GUDRENVO-749869 format. One record per residue (C-alpha): residue in one letter; x, y, z; residue number from 1. Coordinates in pm, whole numbers, plus 50000, padded with zeros to 5 digits. Layout:
REM GUDRENVO-749869
RORO  rest  x  y  z  nr
RORO  a  X  Y  Z  NUM;
...
REM end
This chain:
REM GUDRENVO-749869
RORO  rest  x  y  z  nr
RORO  x  48524  49611  50907  1;
RORO  x  48229  49831  50834  2;
RORO  x  47962  49670  50619  3;
RORO  x  47884  49992  50413  4;
RORO  x  48226  50014  50237  5;
RORO  x  48278  49870  49895  6;
RORO  x  48497  49559  49937  7;
RORO  x  48546  49260  49714  8;
RORO  x  48691  48947  49866  9;
RORO  x  48866  48649  49696  10;
RORO  x  49001  48357  49898  11;
RORO  x  49288  48168  49732  12;
RORO  x  49440  47869  49919  13;
RORO  x  49561  48014  50252  14;
RORO  x  49524  48386  50188  15;
RORO  x  49254  48642  50114  16;
RORO  x  49265  48933  49872  17;
RORO  x  49021  49207  49963  18;
RORO  x  48967  49555  49835  19;
RORO  x  48801  49752  49570  20;
RORO  x  48888  49960  49264  21;
RORO  x  48695  50212  49071  22;
RORO  x  48903  50422  48826  23;
RORO  x  48958  50775  48941  24;
RORO  x  48766  50720  49263  25;
RORO  x  48943  50466  49492  26;
RORO  x  49185  50175  49470  27;
RORO  x  49286  49961  49761  28;
RORO  x  49382  49597  49786  29;
RORO  x  49529  49409  50077  30;
RORO  x  49610  49059  50191  31;
RORO  x  49542  49056  50564  32;
RORO  x  49717  48728  50633  33;
RORO  x  50047  48865  50494  34;
RORO  x  49991  49217  50638  35;
RORO  x  50055  49381  50305  36;
RORO  x  49855  49614  50087  37;
RORO  x  49861  49764  49737  38;
RORO  x  49741  50114  49661  39;
RORO  x  49611  50267  49989  40;
RORO  x  49351  50476  49807  41;
RORO  x  49056  50357  50010  42;
RORO  x  48881  50448  50334  43;
RORO  x  49111  50481  50633  44;
RORO  x  48898  50236  50835  45;
RORO  x  48972  49960  50587  46;
RORO  x  49344  50023  50530  47;
RORO  x  49485  50153  50862  48;
RORO  x  49547  49805  51011  49;
RORO  x  49789  49705  50733  50;
RORO  x  50153  49797  50813  51;
RORO  x  50319  49753  50474  52;
RORO  x  50202  49912  50148  53;
RORO  x  50308  49924  49780  54;
RORO  x  50210  50218  49564  55;
RORO  x  50242  50180  49188  56;
RORO  x  50194  50546  49085  57;
RORO  x  50088  50880  49217  58;
RORO  x  49725  50906  49110  59;
RORO  x  49498  51023  49393  60;
RORO  x  49270  50717  49375  61;
RORO  x  49586  50510  49461  62;
RORO  x  49713  50713  49760  63;
RORO  x  49455  50951  49888  64;
RORO  x  49412  50765  50220  65;
RORO  x  49775  50813  50327  66;
RORO  x  49748  51108  50555  67;
RORO  x  49427  50997  50734  68;
RORO  x  49549  50636  50760  69;
RORO  x  49881  50730  50909  70;
RORO  x  49721  50974  51149  71;
RORO  x  49479  50703  51265  72;
RORO  x  49763  50451  51316  73;
RORO  x  49946  50711  51536  74;
RORO  x  49630  50781  51737  75;
RORO  x  49585  50408  51800  76;
RORO  x  49953  50381  51905  77;
RORO  x  50037  50142  51609  78;
RORO  x  50381  50119  51454  79;
RORO  x  50445  50358  51167  80;
RORO  x  50370  50192  50834  81;
RORO  x  50625  50120  50562  82;
RORO  x  50534  50231  50214  83;
RORO  x  50723  50130  49897  84;
RORO  x  50677  50353  49594  85;
RORO  x  50867  50474  49281  86;
RORO  x  51155  50698  49378  87;
RORO  x  51016  50986  49177  88;
RORO  x  50713  51027  49404  89;
RORO  x  50888  51004  49744  90;
RORO  x  50987  51365  49774  91;
RORO  x  50647  51508  49670  92;
RORO  x  50472  51260  49907  93;
RORO  x  50701  51370  50192  94;
RORO  x  50601  51736  50124  95;
RORO  x  50232  51644  50118  96;
RORO  x  50265  51455  50446  97;
RORO  x  50453  51751  50603  98;
RORO  x  50165  51989  50492  99;
RORO  x  49903  51760  50639  100;
RORO  x  50108  51727  50962  101;
RORO  x  50104  52105  50988  102;
RORO  x  49729  52123  50920  103;
RORO  x  49644  51839  51157  104;
RORO  x  49897  51950  51425  105;
RORO  x  50024  51597  51460  106;
RORO  x  50302  51392  51328  107;
RORO  x  50248  51143  51050  108;
RORO  x  50536  50900  51098  109;
RORO  x  50597  50650  50820  110;
RORO  x  50884  50504  50624  111;
RORO  x  50876  50590  50251  112;
RORO  x  51104  50358  50064  113;
RORO  x  51198  50371  49697  114;
RORO  x  51162  50066  49484  115;
RORO  x  51232  50010  49116  116;
RORO  x  51176  49739  48857  117;
RORO  x  51376  49428  48937  118;
RORO  x  51390  49499  49315  119;
RORO  x  51307  49197  49533  120;
RORO  x  51184  49306  49867  121;
RORO  x  51198  49038  50134  122;
RORO  x  50921  49107  50380  123;
RORO  x  50976  48784  50574  124;
RORO  x  51141  48448  50532  125;
RORO  x  50831  48327  50350  126;
RORO  x  50733  48635  50151  127;
RORO  x  50912  48825  49871  128;
RORO  x  50767  49099  49652  129;
RORO  x  50926  49156  49310  130;
RORO  x  50873  49490  49151  131;
RORO  x  50806  49495  48774  132;
RORO  x  50780  49782  48520  133;
RORO  x  50451  49864  48358  134;
RORO  x  50435  49989  47996  135;
RORO  x  50310  50342  48064  136;
RORO  x  50457  50689  48023  137;
RORO  x  50445  50777  48390  138;
RORO  x  50659  50595  48652  139;
RORO  x  50434  50305  48736  140;
RORO  x  50534  49978  48893  141;
RORO  x  50360  49648  48913  142;
RORO  x  50427  49389  49183  143;
RORO  x  50450  49022  49182  144;
RORO  x  50438  48860  49520  145;
RORO  x  50492  48504  49625  146;
RORO  x  50607  48277  49891  147;
RORO  x  50981  48228  49916  148;
RORO  x  50906  47875  50040  149;
RORO  x  50664  47776  49762  150;
RORO  x  50519  47990  49480  151;
RORO  x  50158  48096  49539  152;
RORO  x  50101  48152  49168  153;
RORO  x  50235  47964  48875  154;
RORO  x  50479  48155  48647  155;
REM end
């Protein structure tokens, strides 16, 4: 990873949380060991290696890296990413990606999947993400993630 990008790192037991958030500028967090990320709104060089993402809401600082990141993954012959997001932002995001594909003259393959509060998304035998509602007027989801074998965080 480049040394000139803002990244905070927290190691907890057997996983690392890394990323950065500055309101209205950029928000990106990932757990490299689990190959998941939350809010791909950061530099493409930081987020492109993560194949599964969760987006809580459609503010630019939470998803601005999508077109560049997916284009970079395609150029590097990586699998298309899977992105979970509120259902209400899937269609607008598909339109945006189609426009960037046209401008860039290249496909931006990815799987956009709807999620809603209460959904439990099993990413592997050991990892489940539970989607929760946030108390805001716009569709905005929170996520709780933990190990299916043993909880990583106490309730």
